[in-house]
MARMISE-757413 format. One record per residue (C-alpha): residue number from 1; residue in one letter; z, y, x. Coordinates in pm, whole numbers. Last residue first. Layout:
# MARMISE-757413
r num:NUM residu:A up:Z north:Y east:X
...
This chain:
# MARMISE-757413
r num:349 residu:X up:-1736 north:369 east:-931
r num:348 residu:X up:-1436 north:536 east:-1090
r num:347 residu:X up:-1146 north:470 east:-854
r num:346 residu:X up:-1005 north:223 east:-1107
r num:345 residu:X up:-1339 north:51 east:-1141
r num:344 residu:X up:-1353 north:-13 east:-768
r num:343 residu:X up:-994 north:-143 east:-776
r num:342 residu:X up:-1074 north:-385 east:-1058
r num:341 residu:X up:-1409 north:-481 east:-901
r num:340 residu:X up:-1290 north:-606 east:-565
r num:339 residu:X up:-1112 north:-937 east:-524
r num:338 residu:X up:-914 north:-934 east:-848
r num:337 residu:X up:-1211 north:-834 east:-1057
r num:336 residu:X up:-1440 north:-1083 east:-886
r num:335 residu:X up:-1187 north:-1351 east:-973
r num:334 residu:X up:-1177 north:-1243 east:-1337
r num:333 residu:X up:-1556 north:-1246 east:-1358
r num:332 residu:X up:-1570 north:-1595 east:-1206
r num:331 residu:X up:-1316 north:-1710 east:-1464
r num:330 residu:X up:-946 north:-1769 east:-1398
r num:329 residu:X up:-814 north:-2094 east:-1537
r num:328 residu:X up:-517 north:-2202 east:-1327
r num:327 residu:X up:-735 north:-2371 east:-1061
r num:326 residu:X up:-954 north:-2061 east:-1038
r num:325 residu:X up:-644 north:-1865 east:-937
r num:324 residu:X up:-571 north:-2109 east:-656
r num:323 residu:X up:-930 north:-2095 east:-529
r num:322 residu:X up:-917 north:-1716 east:-546
r num:321 residu:X up:-603 north:-1712 east:-335
r num:320 residu:X up:-773 north:-1945 east:-88
r num:319 residu:X up:-1049 north:-1689 east:-47
r num:318 residu:X up:-795 north:-1467 east:129
r num:317 residu:X up:-827 north:-1702 east:427
r num:316 residu:X up:-1080 north:-1476 east:598
r num:315 residu:X up:-807 north:-1213 east:620
r num:314 residu:X up:-597 north:-1418 east:857
r num:313 residu:X up:-350 north:-1705 east:867
r num:312 residu:X up:-335 north:-1763 east:494
r num:311 residu:X up:-266 north:-2134 east:450
r num:310 residu:X up:108 north:-2089 east:430
r num:309 residu:X up:197 north:-1742 east:307
r num:308 residu:X up:179 north:-1441 east:541
r num:307 residu:X up:470 north:-1401 east:782
r num:306 residu:X up:278 north:-1578 east:1061
r num:305 residu:X up:15 north:-1305 east:1037
r num:304 residu:X up:255 north:-1063 east:1201
r num:303 residu:X up:498 north:-811 east:1056
r num:302 residu:X up:535 north:-433 east:1022
r num:301 residu:X up:232 north:-389 east:800
r num:300 residu:X up:32 north:-670 east:959
r num:299 residu:X up:-114 north:-753 east:616
r num:298 residu:X up:3 north:-500 east:354
r num:297 residu:X up:-191 north:-720 east:108
r num:296 residu:X up:-263 north:-483 east:-175
r num:295 residu:X up:-494 north:-709 east:-377
r num:294 residu:X up:-556 north:-688 east:-749
r num:293 residu:X up:-372 north:-663 east:-1079
r num:292 residu:X up:-438 north:-446 east:-1385
r num:291 residu:X up:-754 north:-600 east:-1529
r num:290 residu:X up:-613 north:-947 east:-1590
r num:289 residu:X up:-477 north:-855 east:-1931
r num:288 residu:X up:-159 north:-795 east:-2132
r num:287 residu:X up:6 north:-595 east:-1857
r num:286 residu:X up:329 north:-797 east:-1868
r num:285 residu:X up:152 north:-1134 east:-1866
r num:284 residu:X up:-100 north:-1014 east:-1608
r num:283 residu:X up:179 north:-896 east:-1378
r num:282 residu:X up:350 north:-1234 east:-1415
r num:281 residu:X up:23 north:-1415 east:-1344
r num:280 residu:X up:-26 north:-1227 east:-1020
r num:279 residu:X up:334 north:-1286 east:-916
r num:278 residu:X up:307 north:-1659 east:-986
r num:277 residu:X up:-30 north:-1683 east:-809
r num:276 residu:X up:120 north:-1538 east:-493
r num:275 residu:X up:404 north:-1791 east:-513
r num:274 residu:X up:145 north:-2070 east:-552
r num:273 residu:X up:-2 north:-1962 east:-219
r num:272 residu:X up:329 north:-2071 east:-72
r num:271 residu:X up:589 north:-1859 east:105
r num:270 residu:X up:658 north:-1892 east:475
r num:269 residu:X up:976 north:-1983 east:658
r num:268 residu:X up:1107 north:-1811 east:972
r num:267 residu:X up:1403 north:-1655 east:795
r num:266 residu:X up:1442 north:-1819 east:456
r num:265 residu:X up:1205 north:-1800 east:160
r num:264 residu:X up:1385 north:-1893 east:-162
r num:263 residu:X up:1368 north:-1538 east:-299
r num:262 residu:X up:991 north:-1586 east:-319
r num:261 residu:X up:694 north:-1352 east:-276
r num:260 residu:X up:838 north:-1047 east:-99
r num:259 residu:X up:971 north:-1241 east:201
r num:258 residu:X up:631 north:-1405 east:243
r num:257 residu:X up:456 north:-1069 east:287
r num:256 residu:X up:141 north:-1088 east:74
r num:255 residu:X up:186 north:-776 east:-142
r num:254 residu:X up:-3 north:-776 east:-474
r num:253 residu:X up:-163 north:-444 east:-565
r num:252 residu:X up:-54 north:-334 east:-913
r num:251 residu:X up:-318 north:-134 east:-1100
r num:250 residu:X up:-326 north:171 east:-1323
r num:249 residu:X up:-469 north:236 east:-1669
r num:248 residu:X up:-172 north:428 east:-1805
r num:247 residu:X up:-52 north:132 east:-2012
r num:246 residu:X up:-91 north:-91 east:-1705
r num:245 residu:X up:141 north:119 east:-1490
r num:244 residu:X up:381 north:141 east:-1784
r num:243 residu:X up:395 north:-236 east:-1830
r num:242 residu:X up:454 north:-285 east:-1459
r num:241 residu:X up:737 north:-30 east:-1469
r num:240 residu:X up:896 north:-201 east:-1770
r num:239 residu:X up:897 north:-533 east:-1588
r num:238 residu:X up:1068 north:-383 east:-1285
r num:237 residu:X up:856 north:-360 east:-970
r num:236 residu:X up:970 north:-486 east:-631
r num:235 residu:X up:1129 north:-288 east:-347
r num:234 residu:X up:1417 north:-230 east:-591
r num:233 residu:X up:1529 north:-589 east:-535
r num:232 residu:X up:1842 north:-500 east:-338
r num:231 residu:X up:1961 north:-289 east:-632
r num:230 residu:X up:2004 north:-611 east:-835
r num:229 residu:X up:1903 north:-538 east:-1194
r num:228 residu:X up:1620 north:-788 east:-1229
r num:227 residu:X up:1784 north:-1047 east:-1009
r num:226 residu:X up:1615 north:-1317 east:-809
r num:225 residu:X up:1269 north:-1213 east:-697
r num:224 residu:X up:1054 north:-1328 east:-987
r num:223 residu:X up:1170 north:-1049 east:-1223
r num:222 residu:X up:1100 north:-794 east:-950
r num:221 residu:X up:724 north:-853 east:-972
r num:220 residu:X up:533 north:-755 east:-658
r num:219 residu:X up:442 north:-436 east:-475
r num:218 residu:X up:161 north:-313 east:-248
r num:217 residu:X up:-44 north:-25 east:-393
r num:216 residu:X up:172 north:42 east:-697
r num:215 residu:X up:-56 north:261 east:-906
r num:214 residu:X up:-30 north:564 east:-1133
r num:213 residu:X up:-242 north:730 east:-1402
r num:212 residu:X up:-115 north:1074 east:-1493
r num:211 residu:X up:131 north:1145 east:-1774
r num:210 residu:X up:365 north:1322 east:-1538
r num:209 residu:X up:731 north:1425 east:-1528
r num:208 residu:X up:888 north:1123 east:-1697
r num:207 residu:X up:694 north:881 east:-1481
r num:206 residu:X up:828 north:1061 east:-1175
r num:205 residu:X up:1184 north:1042 east:-1304
r num:204 residu:X up:1157 north:670 east:-1375
r num:203 residu:X up:1015 north:595 east:-1032
r num:202 residu:X up:1273 north:815 east:-856
r num:201 residu:X up:1551 north:631 east:-1039
r num:200 residu:X up:1400 north:293 east:-956
r num:199 residu:X up:1382 north:389 east:-590
r num:198 residu:X up:1029 north:452 east:-468
r num:197 residu:X up:880 north:203 east:-220
r num:196 residu:X up:557 north:137 east:-412
r num:195 residu:X up:504 north:397 east:-686
r num:194 residu:X up:172 north:535 east:-557
r num:193 residu:X up:68 north:857 east:-734
r num:192 residu:X up:-308 north:926 east:-739
r num:191 residu:X up:-453 north:1257 east:-620
r num:190 residu:X up:-655 north:1453 east:-875
r num:189 residu:X up:-573 north:1786 east:-710
r num:188 residu:X up:-385 north:1916 east:-1013
r num:187 residu:X up:-188 north:1591 east:-1037
r num:186 residu:X up:-63 north:1621 east:-679
r num:185 residu:X up:33 north:1981 east:-750
r num:184 residu:X up:218 north:1867 east:-1061
r num:183 residu:X up:419 north:1619 east:-849
r num:182 residu:X up:501 north:1851 east:-557
r num:181 residu:X up:752 north:2071 east:-739
r num:180 residu:X up:955 north:1779 east:-868
r num:179 residu:X up:949 north:1629 east:-521
r num:178 residu:X up:1071 north:1952 east:-366
r num:177 residu:X up:1359 north:1962 east:-616
r num:176 residu:X up:1444 north:1607 east:-501
r num:175 residu:X up:1341 north:1303 east:-700
r num:174 residu:X up:1582 north:1015 east:-744
r num:173 residu:X up:1865 north:897 east:-520
r num:172 residu:X up:2099 north:615 east:-627
r num:171 residu:X up:2452 north:711 east:-537
r num:170 residu:X up:2542 north:579 east:-193
r num:169 residu:X up:2703 north:241 east:-115
r num:168 residu:X up:2374 north:55 east:-148
r num:167 residu:X up:2205 north:264 east:115
r num:166 residu:X up:1867 north:387 east:-17
r num:165 residu:X up:1623 north:116 east:91
r num:164 residu:X up:1404 north:142 east:-221
r num:163 residu:X up:1335 north:507 east:-152
r num:162 residu:X up:1471 north:835 east:-284
r num:161 residu:X up:1232 north:1125 east:-323
r num:160 residu:X up:1074 north:1440 east:-176
r num:159 residu:X up:1256 north:1512 east:150
r num:158 residu:X up:1222 north:1141 east:220
r num:157 residu:X up:1470 north:859 east:155
r num:156 residu:X up:1398 north:534 east:333
r num:155 residu:X up:1158 north:269 east:207
r num:154 residu:X up:858 north:500 east:239
r num:153 residu:X up:854 north:810 east:27
r num:152 residu:X up:650 north:1022 east:-211
r num:151 residu:X up:368 north:770 east:-224
r num:150 residu:X up:42 north:961 east:-212
r num:149 residu:X up:-320 north:878 east:-296
r num:148 residu:X up:-662 north:1037 east:-222
r num:147 residu:X up:-598 north:1208 east:113
r num:146 residu:X up:-935 north:1331 east:245
r num:145 residu:X up:-893 north:1645 east:455
r num:144 residu:X up:-904 north:1880 east:154
r num:143 residu:X up:-616 north:1687 east:-1
r num:142 residu:X up:-412 north:1710 east:318
r num:141 residu:X up:-453 north:2085 east:358
r num:140 residu:X up:-413 north:2133 east:-16
r num:139 residu:X up:-66 north:1979 east:-8
r num:138 residu:X up:63 north:2278 east:191
r num:137 residu:X up:201 north:2451 east:-119
r num:136 residu:X up:434 north:2153 east:-174
r num:135 residu:X up:584 north:2224 east:168
r num:134 residu:X up:554 north:2052 east:508
r num:133 residu:X up:348 north:1761 east:377
r num:132 residu:X up:419 north:1514 east:661
r num:131 residu:X up:730 north:1411 east:459
r num:130 residu:X up:518 north:1251 east:186
r num:129 residu:X up:583 north:884 east:265
r num:128 residu:X up:292 north:641 east:261
r num:127 residu:X up:-5 north:881 east:250
r num:126 residu:X up:-305 north:682 east:129
r num:125 residu:X up:-646 north:763 east:277
r num:124 residu:X up:-934 north:588 east:102
r num:123 residu:X up:-1140 north:389 east:348
r num:122 residu:X up:-1497 north:254 east:322
r num:121 residu:X up:-1573 north:15 east:608
r num:120 residu:X up:-1911 north:27 east:773
r num:119 residu:X up:-2267 north:62 east:656
r num:118 residu:X up:-2395 north:326 east:418
r num:117 residu:X up:-2372 north:465 east:69
r num:116 residu:X up:-2151 north:767 east:11
r num:115 residu:X up:-1849 north:683 east:-196
r num:114 residu:X up:-1897 north:712 east:-572
r num:113 residu:X up:-1814 north:1043 east:-734
r num:112 residu:X up:-1524 north:1243 east:-877
r num:111 residu:X up:-1324 north:977 east:-1062
r num:110 residu:X up:-1060 north:924 east:-796
r num:109 residu:X up:-1085 north:1153 east:-495
r num:108 residu:X up:-1357 north:1065 east:-246
r num:107 residu:X up:-1349 north:761 east:-18
r num:106 residu:X up:-1400 north:811 east:354
r num:105 residu:X up:-1670 north:621 east:543
r num:104 residu:X up:-1581 north:420 east:850
r num:103 residu:X up:-1716 north:346 east:1198
r num:102 residu:X up:-1978 north:624 east:1195
r num:101 residu:X up:-1818 north:805 east:1490
r num:100 residu:X up:-1731 north:1103 east:1269
r num:99 residu:X up:-1557 north:868 east:1026
r num:98 residu:X up:-1357 north:699 east:1301
r num:97 residu:X up:-1257 north:1045 east:1426
r num:96 residu:X up:-1156 north:1147 east:1074
r num:95 residu:X up:-940 north:837 east:1040
r num:94 residu:X up:-781 north:917 east:1376
r num:93 residu:X up:-723 north:1279 east:1275
r num:92 residu:X up:-527 north:1164 east:971
r num:91 residu:X up:-312 north:946 east:1195
r num:90 residu:X up:-227 north:1232 east:1428
r num:89 residu:X up:-165 north:1459 east:1127
r num:88 residu:X up:105 north:1231 east:993
r num:87 residu:X up:315 north:1236 east:1308
r num:86 residu:X up:256 north:1609 east:1357
r num:85 residu:X up:362 north:1690 east:1001
r num:84 residu:X up:672 north:1472 east:1036
r num:83 residu:X up:769 north:1652 east:1357
r num:82 residu:X up:716 north:1989 east:1190
r num:81 residu:X up:952 north:1898 east:907
r num:80 residu:X up:1222 north:1746 east:1126
r num:79 residu:X up:1467 north:1634 east:852
r num:78 residu:X up:1499 north:1279 east:985
r num:77 residu:X up:1371 north:1279 east:1341
r num:76 residu:X up:1011 north:1163 east:1358
r num:75 residu:X up:838 north:826 east:1394
r num:74 residu:X up:461 north:752 east:1392
r num:73 residu:X up:431 north:832 east:1763
r num:72 residu:X up:670 north:557 east:1871
r num:71 residu:X up:1041 north:623 east:1931
r num:70 residu:X up:1206 north:396 east:1673
r num:69 residu:X up:1582 north:433 east:1691
r num:68 residu:X up:1798 north:197 east:1899
r num:67 residu:X up:2014 north:475 east:2047
r num:66 residu:X up:2069 north:616 east:1694
r num:65 residu:X up:2149 north:986 east:1725
r num:64 residu:X up:1797 north:1098 east:1629
r num:63 residu:X up:1828 north:904 east:1301
r num:62 residu:X up:1474 north:805 east:1215
r num:61 residu:X up:1213 north:910 east:958
r num:60 residu:X up:904 north:683 east:954
r num:59 residu:X up:539 north:776 east:913
r num:58 residu:X up:253 north:574 east:765
r num:57 residu:X up:-80 north:745 east:694
r num:56 residu:X up:-229 north:452 east:518
r num:55 residu:X up:-572 north:297 east:480
r num:54 residu:X up:-667 north:217 east:123
r num:53 residu:X up:-939 north:-41 east:148
r num:52 residu:X up:-1308 north:-114 east:98
r num:51 residu:X up:-1549 north:-359 east:263
r num:50 residu:X up:-1308 north:-645 east:327
r num:49 residu:X up:-1575 north:-914 east:363
r num:48 residu:X up:-1368 north:-1144 east:583
r num:47 residu:X up:-1589 north:-1088 east:889
r num:46 residu:X up:-1582 north:-711 east:838
r num:45 residu:X up:-1204 north:-707 east:808
r num:44 residu:X up:-1164 north:-917 east:1122
r num:43 residu:X up:-1401 north:-684 east:1309
r num:42 residu:X up:-1190 north:-381 east:1204
r num:41 residu:X up:-864 north:-544 east:1306
r num:40 residu:X up:-602 north:-704 east:1085
r num:39 residu:X up:-458 north:-1055 east:1113
r num:38 residu:X up:-281 north:-1047 east:1449
r num:37 residu:X up:-22 north:-1296 east:1568
r num:36 residu:X up:162 north:-1083 east:1664
r num:35 residu:X up:303 north:-765 east:1516
r num:34 residu:X up:295 north:-518 east:1801
r num:33 residu:X up:31 north:-465 east:2066
r num:32 residu:X up:-266 north:-675 east:2177
r num:31 residu:X up:-590 north:-757 east:2001
r num:30 residu:X up:-792 north:-1028 east:2175
r num:29 residu:X up:-733 north:-1311 east:1928
r num:28 residu:X up:-771 north:-1068 east:1638
r num:27 residu:X up:-1124 north:-961 east:1734
r num:26 residu:X up:-1130 north:-621 east:1904
r num:25 residu:X up:-1214 north:-278 east:1754
r num:24 residu:X up:-863 north:-213 east:1627
r num:23 residu:X up:-725 north:-234 east:1979
r num:22 residu:X up:-357 north:-241 east:1890
r num:21 residu:X up:-133 north:-2 east:2079
r num:20 residu:X up:124 north:99 east:1817
r num:19 residu:X up:-89 north:398 east:1723
r num:18 residu:X up:-381 north:173 east:1631
r num:17 residu:X up:-157 north:-27 east:1400
r num:16 residu:X up:-34 north:294 east:1237
r num:15 residu:X up:-394 north:409 east:1184
r num:14 residu:X up:-488 north:85 east:1006
r num:13 residu:X up:-178 north:36 east:792
r num:12 residu:X up:-356 north:-162 east:519
r num:11 residu:X up:-280 north:-130 east:149
r num:10 residu:X up:-525 north:-139 east:-142
r num:9 residu:X up:-744 north:-423 east:-14
r num:8 residu:X up:-1089 north:-419 east:-175
r num:7 residu:X up:-1278 north:-738 east:-100
r num:6 residu:X up:-1646 north:-815 east:-69
r num:5 residu:X up:-1935 north:-1058 east:-110
r num:4 residu:X up:-1741 north:-1291 east:-333
r num:3 residu:X up:-1816 north:-1659 east:-259
r num:2 residu:X up:-2008 north:-1796 east:-555
r num:1 residu:X up:-1792 north:-2001 east:-794
């Protein structure tokens, strides 16, 4: 098979990594900051052929009374509406600065037009956790600035929805009244819903409130993670959720964190490339085709390259996934779909 010229990765925390001190313009070996060893920098993406991605605005609510709380610029005190807005806006401004410097191009809203031609990385801005949106009415500010997809929460509960890390001894949290108000506004602006990190209850309630196409930018199959009904596996997608994403024309982006690929992975161990293939094939089985699964690596998203599966030590090693898929019968067209074309078709170009 010819080496694919490009990849579309649906989940990379580019602005977050920059905020944690990483020089995103350096090769991985020279990039300092959190989450070592490094897989993701702009030169590493270019070398690997990652030409398109969803780049996140990642913000984290913290307990202000916790002496070990996160204090970096992406964090804000739980319930601090203005603090969340500031944290998100800093990352948005970074993407805009990269655009103005000619380093990246910004993707338009799904189905409106193709991205402008030109060199450099093409980035669609994905808001991972909606707390930076001060009120549902304020969504337009973010949409006008380039946000094309929104996940209502990160792992922890937001003002809009319950997350997959809702404490197990609390009632499961679904959508809040603010979340129910925000959903139709998201639909009206043509912004895509991202189900990754939502609690199952929030997922089901969102799907009941909108008929819009949805994605899971960086999630795997719950049925392969040791307990379909275990609340600890809510980070992964239930079978019925995968079927519904596919029925609506959406895509599941496969997450490459070893801990999310096999329940047998122990601390310090790494998953196998075969575990990636198993999740891909499971999504295809449930979706009824190979058109609803692609890459959403989350590489360096809170962990280093040594938490990627064995044999994948950086983005240039993504080709090994294609080799493994070819070995189980995937055609050249199928492989091109997984690497790039399925996501490009989803966005309408």
